[in-house]
C-alpha positions, 0 to 999 in steps of 0.5 A: 846441774848448774842451770836453774832452768833445767829440770833434768837432763834425760838420756835417750839413744839419740842423745840427751835432752834438757827438760826445762822447769815450768816458767813460773813455779808460783803459778803452778797449781797442785793436783790432789792425789789420793794415797793410803786410807783416803788421804790426799797429797798435793803434787805438781801437775802431771806435765811437770812430773817425770812419768816412767811412761813418758820416758819409756815412750820417748825411748821407744820412739827415739830407738825407732829413729827417723825411718819411722817418723820422718815426714809424718804428721804426729798428734800427741795426746797429753804432753806428759813429760813432753818427750814424745813431741821432742823426739818426733821433732828430732826425727823430722816429723811434721807437724806435731800437735800437742794436747793436754788438760793444762793450757800451760803444758804445750807452751812448756814443751815448746820452750824445752824444744827450742832450748834443745835446738829442735823445731816442734809445732805445738798448739794449746788444745785441751785434751777433751777438745782435741777433736775440735783442734784437729778439724777432721785432719788425719794423722800418721802417728798418734802418741799417748803417754800415760793418759789412761788415768781416768774414765773420762780420758779413756772414753775420749780416746775411744771416741777420738782416735778412729777419727784422727788416725789415717788409714795406714796410721798407728797409735802408740800408747804407753801404759804404766798399768792404769786400772782402766787400761784393760777396759779401754783396750778391750773396746779398742780391739773391736776395731783395731789390731793391738800388739803389746810389748813390755818396755822398761819401768814396767810400762807396756807399749800398745801399738794399735793399727787398723785391721 
């Protein structure tokens, strides 16, 4: 690909999306990731990586199409690859609040959206502070791509989702098999109806609805 700003062109059922590289690679911190025998490797932050769960959730949303998303208010927990927000914007969802641990991630999603000719309302809100950012608002659809990679994240989801999802709303969680997912889902099933289907790349899509 000739454009140095483009990280990758991702093909989705509704058409391709060009993902931009972070604006300032020198400013990107590297996260330690544990590998075999306790050795840690340094990797770019999660929002700069092409996570399979982000791809799978984006494809599921894009396939569902405007009939599901048009006019809905969408809360995205963890920008990940940024594709859920972009697909929701393409389908006419409004507004989209994107949250993430990294303050740079929502801006990166917004820049990629503008490059793709899409309009997406993003807000810089730390994941653990998302409850403060939404201010008690109810949301029609909550998107979560690969956020269950830590006990703190799982606990935050357990506390946050019931307060921000409307009575007829849904939560779509793309789960690539994180070890804490079964514990969190067991808690979720106490108050939610959970339907699971397998997506590509070994990712499960959990759709949570109020019973």
